[in-house]
N, C-alpha and C positions, 0 to 999 in steps of 0.2 A: 213592575209594569202591569197595567190592567188590560184585560181582554178588550175593553171598549176602545182604548187607545190604539190597539193593534188593528181593530176593524176599520178605523179611519185611515190607515196607512195604505199606500199603493203597494203593489207587489215589489217594485224596486226598493221602496223604503224598507219593506220587511226584510229583503235580502241584505241591505246595508246594515240593518240592526242585528241581523243574525250573524253577520261577519264580525261585527263589533263585539258581540257577546261571546263568540267562540274565541276571539283573541283574549278577552278578559278571562275566560275559563282556563285557557292555556297558562296565562300569567298566574292565576290563582293556584293552579296545580304546582307550578314551580315554587311559589312562595311556601306552599304547604310542605313540599318535599325538603326545602331548605330550612324549615322551622321559622320562617318570617311571617307567616300568615297569622293575623290577629283576629279577624272576623271570619270564623269558620262557617258561619251560617250563609255567608255570601256565595259560597260554592253551590249550595243547594238552591239558592235564589236564582242564580245565573242558569243553572241546569233547567229549572222549571220555566224560566223565561224563554230559553231556547226551544223547549218543547211547545210552549204556547205559540211562539212565532211559526214553528213548523206546522202546527195545526191550522193556524189562520191561513198560511200559504196554501195548504191543501184545500181548505174550504173555498178560497178564492179561485183556485184552479178548477175545482169542480163546478163552481157557479159559472165560470167563464165558458166551460165546455158544454154546459147544458143550455146556454142561451143561444 
């Protein structure tokens, strides 16, 4: 997921995407623990997307409070 895509999202859409990614992260951890995970790079990708969404949410919150 690109930062540009996230900038175009509303705060509600960001929260929905964050929830979706956290669920995916949970499922990936279970797959890894049971030895069923094939794409191990996906864990890192999801973790970084979560951080990216949190950063964008923070930026939007700060921009909203300054206006």
